[in-house]
C-alpha positions as semicolon CSV with decimal commas, in nm:
position;residue;x (nm);y (nm);z (nm)
1;M;8,593;-5,428;-3,608
2;R;8,617;-5,502;-3,980
3;R;8,923;-5,337;-3,980
4;F;9,081;-5,515;-3,693
5;S;8,980;-5,826;-3,803
6;V;9,147;-5,800;-4,136
7;L;9,492;-5,685;-3,925
8;L;9,419;-5,978;-3,716
9;L;9,424;-6,235;-4,011
10;C;9,685;-6,064;-4,222
11;T;9,938;-6,078;-3,884
12;V;9,877;-6,461;-3,821
13;L;9,909;-6,556;-4,202
14;A;10,229;-6,346;-4,209
15;I;10,151;-6,224;-4,568
16;P;10,455;-6,052;-4,696
17;V;10,432;-5,669;-4,742
18;S;10,614;-5,691;-5,077
19;A;10,698;-5,938;-5,349
20;S;10,977;-5,678;-5,504
21;A;11,238;-5,933;-5,391
22;Q;11,063;-6,228;-5,495
23;A;11,222;-6,439;-5,801
24;P;11,044;-6,382;-6,130
25;P;10,822;-6,703;-6,185
26;D;11,003;-6,821;-6,510
27;Q;11,329;-6,880;-6,306
28;P;11,442;-7,087;-5,957
29;S;11,479;-6,868;-5,669
30;A;11,838;-6,850;-5,491
31;S;11,672;-7,075;-5,207
32;E;11,517;-7,310;-5,433
33;P;11,665;-7,694;-5,361
34;S;11,960;-7,760;-5,547
35;R;11,897;-8,139;-5,602
36;A;11,775;-8,200;-5,919
37;A;11,686;-8,530;-5,818
38;A;11,403;-8,404;-5,598
39;F;11,219;-8,271;-5,893
40;P;11,095;-8,532;-6,075
41;T;11,083;-8,570;-6,467
42;L;10,723;-8,444;-6,572
43;A;10,520;-8,633;-6,851
44;V;10,288;-8,432;-7,024
45;R;10,030;-8,632;-7,269
46;R;9,734;-8,445;-7,474
47;Q;9,457;-8,648;-7,328
48;V;9,177;-8,465;-7,494
49;G;9,190;-8,303;-7,833
50;G;9,004;-8,112;-8,097
51;L;8,889;-7,834;-7,866
52;A;8,810;-7,477;-7,879
53;T;8,903;-7,243;-7,604
54;P;8,800;-7,498;-7,332
55;W;8,768;-7,295;-6,994
56;D;8,776;-7,538;-6,741
57;V;8,788;-7,922;-6,703
58;Q;8,660;-8,138;-6,365
59;Q;8,647;-8,503;-6,304
60;L;8,335;-8,721;-6,298
61;P;8,329;-9,104;-6,209
62;K;8,499;-9,379;-6,360
63;G;8,744;-9,176;-6,578
64;R;8,494;-8,929;-6,720
65;L;8,596;-8,556;-6,779
66;L;8,353;-8,292;-6,805
67;I;8,494;-7,981;-7,041
68;S;8,337;-7,647;-7,095
69;E;8,454;-7,455;-7,403
70;R;8,379;-7,080;-7,343
71;D;8,293;-6,941;-7,688
72;T;8,093;-7,256;-7,819
73;K;7,913;-7,273;-7,530
74;R;7,957;-7,626;-7,537
75;L;7,943;-7,861;-7,224
76;I;8,165;-8,178;-7,315
77;L;8,200;-8,523;-7,181
78;W;8,503;-8,735;-7,279
79;R;8,589;-9,066;-7,180
80;H;8,801;-9,346;-7,268
81;G;8,909;-9,150;-7,591
82;K;8,569;-9,016;-7,706
83;K;8,402;-8,683;-7,683
84;R;8,036;-8,629;-7,665
85;V;7,894;-8,299;-7,642
86;L;7,586;-8,286;-7,397
87;R;7,231;-8,167;-7,416
88;F;7,305;-7,818;-7,261
89;P;7,101;-7,527;-7,321
90;S;7,403;-7,319;-7,519
91;K;7,168;-7,074;-7,639
92;R;7,108;-6,919;-7,324
93;V;7,443;-6,883;-7,280
94;W;7,596;-6,511;-7,399
95;S;7,924;-6,546;-7,548
96;S;8,119;-6,221;-7,601
97;S;8,509;-6,107;-7,557
98;E;8,598;-6,321;-7,192
99;A;8,226;-6,408;-7,140
100;G;8,056;-6,738;-7,251
101;L;8,062;-7,093;-7,043
102;M;8,350;-7,063;-6,799
103;S;8,391;-7,228;-6,493
104;I;8,236;-7,591;-6,371
105;A;8,246;-7,746;-6,047
106;V;8,140;-8,122;-5,961
107;D;7,957;-8,180;-5,666
108;P;8,145;-8,388;-5,369
109;R;7,808;-8,601;-5,361
110;F;7,799;-8,650;-5,717
111;R;7,757;-9,001;-5,704
112;A;7,453;-8,951;-5,495
113;N;7,272;-8,621;-5,611
114;R;7,478;-8,614;-5,955
115;R;7,493;-8,219;-5,935
116;V;7,719;-7,999;-6,155
117;Y;7,734;-7,629;-6,148
118;T;7,822;-7,362;-6,418
119;C;7,947;-7,016;-6,402
120;Q;7,802;-6,844;-6,749
121;A;7,705;-6,546;-6,911
122;G;7,329;-6,481;-6,980
123;F;7,072;-6,261;-7,086
124;T;6,884;-6,036;-6,897
125;A;6,554;-5,815;-6,981
126;T;6,813;-5,515;-7,031
127;G;7,144;-5,654;-7,131
128;H;7,370;-5,926;-6,984
129;D;7,501;-6,071;-6,678
130;V;7,712;-6,373;-6,524
131;R;7,522;-6,626;-6,322
132;I;7,581;-6,902;-6,130
133;V;7,354;-7,237;-6,256
134;A;7,295;-7,584;-6,066
135;W;7,252;-7,912;-6,317
136;R;7,170;-8,262;-6,250
137;M;7,362;-8,491;-6,491
138;N;7,104;-8,765;-6,647
139;R;7,175;-9,110;-6,569
140;H;7,329;-9,197;-6,894
141;F;7,549;-8,897;-6,908
142;T;7,413;-8,751;-7,195
143;G;7,269;-8,410;-7,071
144;V;7,197;-8,227;-6,806
145;R;6,882;-8,039;-6,672
146;R;6,843;-7,724;-6,497
147;L;6,760;-7,738;-6,133
148;K;6,829;-7,385;-6,025
149;V;7,013;-7,045;-6,120
150;L;7,226;-7,001;-5,791
151;L;7,281;-6,620;-5,798
152;R;7,249;-6,378;-6,099
153;G;7,365;-6,031;-6,147
154;L;7,715;-6,053;-6,128
155;P;7,826;-5,735;-6,355
156;A;7,874;-5,791;-6,755
157;T;7,958;-5,536;-6,975
158;S;8,136;-5,626;-7,329
159;G;8,219;-5,947;-7,170
160;R;8,575;-5,810;-7,065
161;H;8,711;-5,923;-6,697
162;S;8,399;-6,197;-6,652
163;G;8,612;-6,374;-6,396
164;C;8,402;-6,696;-6,287
165;R;8,599;-6,933;-6,091
166;L;8,423;-7,147;-5,889
167;L;8,542;-7,376;-5,612
168;I;8,367;-7,612;-5,370
169;A;8,539;-7,609;-5,028
170;R;8,575;-7,901;-4,800
171;S;8,344;-7,697;-4,564
172;G;8,068;-7,762;-4,863
173;A;8,063;-7,387;-4,921
174;L;8,039;-7,253;-5,297
175;L;8,321;-6,998;-5,356
176;V;8,291;-6,777;-5,671
177;G;8,575;-6,532;-5,807
178;T;8,464;-6,251;-5,996
179;G;8,593;-5,989;-6,224
180;D;8,521;-5,616;-6,231
181;A;8,340;-5,605;-6,592
182;A;8,602;-5,295;-6,647
183;V;8,372;-5,110;-6,427
184;G;8,597;-4,856;-6,189
185;T;8,369;-4,864;-5,884
186;N;8,268;-5,217;-5,887
187;P;8,556;-5,339;-5,693
188;E;8,539;-5,135;-5,390
189;N;8,139;-5,123;-5,407
190;L;8,017;-5,365;-5,153
191;D;7,685;-5,368;-5,359
192;S;7,820;-5,518;-5,675
193;L;7,926;-5,864;-5,681
194;G;8,198;-5,783;-5,933
195;G;8,551;-5,793;-5,821
196;K;8,484;-6,013;-5,555
197;V;8,510;-6,366;-5,404
198;L;8,142;-6,474;-5,291
199;R;8,048;-6,751;-5,096
200;L;7,710;-6,920;-5,099
201;S;7,528;-7,216;-5,044
202;R;7,551;-7,505;-5,339
203;F;7,212;-7,584;-5,282
204;T;7,020;-7,279;-5,204
205;G;7,200;-7,012;-5,351
206;K;7,198;-6,833;-5,032
207;P;7,442;-6,654;-4,895
208;L;7,641;-6,814;-4,581
209;A;7,527;-6,698;-4,234
210;S;7,925;-6,697;-4,140
211;N;8,025;-6,440;-4,416
212;P;8,160;-6,103;-4,273
213;F;7,856;-5,897;-4,406
214;A;7,602;-6,150;-4,327
215;G;7,388;-5,869;-4,152
216;A;7,378;-5,636;-4,428
217;T;7,058;-5,525;-4,511
218;S;7,168;-5,472;-4,856
219;V;7,113;-5,889;-5,019
220;R;7,445;-5,842;-5,230
221;R;7,651;-5,744;-4,932
222;R;7,589;-6,082;-4,763
223;Y;7,746;-6,257;-5,067
224;V;8,063;-6,125;-5,031
225;L;8,379;-6,280;-4,863
226;N;8,620;-5,991;-4,972
227;Y;8,674;-5,730;-5,217
228;G;8,908;-5,496;-5,422
229;H;8,984;-5,753;-5,683
230;R;9,047;-5,686;-6,066
231;N;8,980;-6,003;-6,237
232;V;8,965;-6,341;-6,036
233;Q;9,070;-6,667;-6,276
234;G;9,180;-6,906;-6,011
235;L;9,072;-7,053;-5,672
236;A;9,255;-7,325;-5,469
237;E;9,198;-7,473;-5,139
238;R;9,532;-7,567;-4,938
239;A;9,551;-7,865;-4,708
240;D;9,557;-7,643;-4,410
241;G;9,200;-7,523;-4,527
242;T;9,342;-7,208;-4,630
243;V;9,182;-7,080;-5,005
244;W;9,375;-6,873;-5,258
245;S;9,308;-6,677;-5,515
246;V;9,492;-6,570;-5,861
247;E;9,419;-6,227;-6,051
248;H;9,509;-6,070;-6,343
249;G;9,685;-5,729;-6,304
250;P;9,662;-5,478;-6,565
251;D;9,999;-5,416;-6,763
252;R;10,197;-5,543;-6,404
253;D;10,127;-5,711;-6,090
254;D;9,936;-6,050;-6,133
255;E;9,839;-6,138;-5,820
256;I;9,817;-6,471;-5,588
257;N;9,640;-6,385;-5,258
258;V;9,522;-6,561;-4,948
259;V;9,144;-6,523;-4,904
260;V;9,093;-6,348;-4,586
261;P;8,739;-6,291;-4,469
262;G;8,640;-5,950;-4,500
263;G;8,961;-5,805;-4,681
264;D;8,986;-5,534;-4,933
265;Y;9,262;-5,616;-5,197
266;G;9,308;-5,242;-5,289
267;W;9,195;-5,228;-5,674
268;N;9,029;-4,865;-5,720
269;P;9,038;-4,790;-6,102
270;V;8,852;-4,450;-6,056
271;P;8,768;-4,217;-6,196
272;G;8,674;-4,418;-6,500
273;Y;8,857;-4,741;-6,545
274;N;9,223;-4,605;-6,494
275;E;9,457;-4,888;-6,506
276;S;9,752;-4,706;-6,390
277;V;9,661;-4,713;-6,034
278;P;9,828;-5,019;-5,809
279;M;9,667;-5,317;-5,767
280;T;9,681;-5,274;-5,411
281;D;9,599;-4,938;-5,357
282;D;9,732;-4,792;-4,985
283;S;9,570;-4,464;-5,037
284;L;9,240;-4,606;-4,957
285;P;9,076;-4,592;-4,622
286;G;9,165;-4,882;-4,386
287;P;9,419;-5,151;-4,439
288;Q;9,439;-5,347;-4,757
289;V;9,554;-5,713;-4,796
290;R;9,877;-5,750;-4,965
291;A;9,981;-6,018;-5,227
292;A;10,126;-6,331;-5,138
293;W;10,294;-6,325;-5,450
294;S;10,298;-6,042;-5,733
295;S;10,449;-6,035;-6,079
296;G;10,538;-5,668;-6,093
297;S;10,605;-5,630;-6,495
298;P;10,567;-5,767;-6,736
299;T;10,250;-5,983;-6,645
300;L;10,201;-6,358;-6,703
301;A;9,820;-6,346;-6,716
302;T;9,801;-6,585;-6,424
303;S;9,456;-6,810;-6,443
304;G;9,374;-7,120;-6,297
305;A;9,573;-7,308;-6,015
306;A;9,537;-7,593;-5,791
307;W;9,768;-7,732;-5,486
308;V;9,993;-8,027;-5,590
309;R;9,936;-8,319;-5,351
310;G;10,152;-8,680;-5,318
311;A;10,506;-8,798;-5,227
312;Q;10,542;-8,861;-5,591
313;W;10,578;-8,496;-5,680
314;G;10,884;-8,475;-5,486
315;E;10,969;-8,140;-5,431
316;Y;10,675;-8,014;-5,613
317;D;10,451;-8,184;-5,368
318;G;10,277;-7,894;-5,182
319;T;10,303;-7,646;-5,435
320;L;10,056;-7,444;-5,581
321;A;10,024;-7,486;-6,011
322;V;9,936;-7,188;-6,177
323;A;9,845;-7,178;-6,551
324;A;9,943;-6,883;-6,761
325;L;9,776;-6,729;-7,059
326;K;10,000;-6,465;-7,190
327;A;10,325;-6,625;-7,087
328;G;10,222;-6,985;-7,203
329;R;10,307;-7,190;-6,914
330;L;10,285;-7,379;-6,575
331;V;10,442;-7,241;-6,282
332;F;10,505;-7,417;-5,924
333;F;10,485;-7,185;-5,655
334;K;10,604;-7,297;-5,326
335;F;10,494;-7,109;-5,010
336;D;10,582;-7,187;-4,676
337;G;10,289;-7,222;-4,409
338;T;10,245;-6,824;-4,298
339;G;10,228;-6,743;-4,696
340;H;10,578;-6,616;-4,753
341;L;10,720;-6,748;-5,095
342;L;10,991;-6,980;-5,099
343;W;11,071;-7,033;-5,443
344;T;10,902;-7,083;-5,791
345;R;11,012;-7,325;-6,088
346;T;10,866;-7,360;-6,452
347;P;10,951;-7,680;-6,614
348;D;11,049;-7,639;-6,967
349;V;10,822;-7,950;-7,071
350;L;10,517;-7,723;-6,958
351;T;10,604;-7,384;-7,189
352;Q;10,540;-7,587;-7,511
353;F;10,168;-7,572;-7,564
354;G;10,074;-7,213;-7,581
355;R;9,819;-7,038;-7,383
356;L;9,715;-7,234;-7,046
357;R;9,374;-7,173;-6,853
358;S;9,298;-7,400;-6,574
359;V;9,463;-7,622;-6,368
360;T;9,243;-7,919;-6,160
361;R;9,393;-8,191;-5,933
362;A;9,287;-8,518;-6,084
363;R;9,211;-8,816;-5,808
364;N;9,520;-8,989;-5,863
365;G;9,717;-8,665;-5,803
366;D;9,787;-8,569;-6,182
367;L;9,730;-8,252;-6,295
368;L;9,461;-8,167;-6,555
369;V;9,559;-7,829;-6,777
370;T;9,330;-7,669;-7,040
371;T;9,512;-7,486;-7,334
372;S;9,326;-7,184;-7,466
373;N;9,474;-7,114;-7,804
374;G;9,139;-7,054;-7,991
375;T;9,128;-7,384;-8,183
376;G;9,337;-7,707;-8,165
377;D;9,334;-7,686;-7,800
378;F;9,376;-7,976;-7,545
379;V;9,338;-8,099;-7,196
380;L;9,684;-8,190;-7,093
381;R;9,765;-8,462;-6,807
382;V;10,087;-8,372;-6,624
383;S;10,244;-8,663;-6,452
384;P;10,542;-8,703;-6,168
385;G;10,784;-8,955;-6,346
């Protein structure tokens, strides 16, 4: 039954079987609109400076921004040009390689419940893991109090491939993109939380009853929305309700995927951790979900993503804005309603800030983008002219 469901969903979404004919993401494709005036001039402002490897940025009421720094493990509040390091138990966060204080999310009902969420690496009795934690912001915006660890046991080895992107969907569910921790068996193992997109209640931490493996005897399987991923770095919900994920390939084939419940995305680097295997391995049993876009070679190290909305964006309206770390750029991808890529565009003004990590759509439609250069980092605000 699961295999039939995946095939049916892929048919409905019309996910391309191959991305080999698609234009590279640093150049417009032939089908890109030819009217230059249709693309507004973009203004980029350094809104928050003096940061060190900021992983994520989210909005709070009255112009406040909440920022996480991966390696310093600081949670920072910005308002009216001033930064404040919040009271937050940084010593409980483990930082190593790509792990630390990573993605954050703000509850849609924040004004009523003051809840925020972090995805962070932590200490266990025998080593380390990655976990999802719910917090309550105090009324003075000076610190947070831990409410609950929603989910523990996301794998962590050296800290490599820690993934950890949070998204609160319009349904209210909390989605988590995870990395494989550089362990070859994790992505295809439904009893591992690594190399997956997970779905759970943001209040109780329990897996949703509508999850594809909700009836499994294994508790961990019940959290799995889909599997077979290498290192999920971005999650974004489109206006039509579909959720899209972005992940790193090895030396080729970064991917943008449509999130299909129960889907197998085919990353299976075994025996050992064999990164020469395809990102989507067709030799695996059953069907594999093909990427909506694949970078080919070289990779860009695609990371966070957000859907662009608003008439002020002109031809960018309805595109998926994706940050790239290694390539140091922001790329706009235009997909049609069935998931086919139409064109890509990289404005020159968004190639001048080094490594880019996260993209968040602000309430007024602007994009908030974090740089990830180690020191002297920024939160950038991108606005259409």
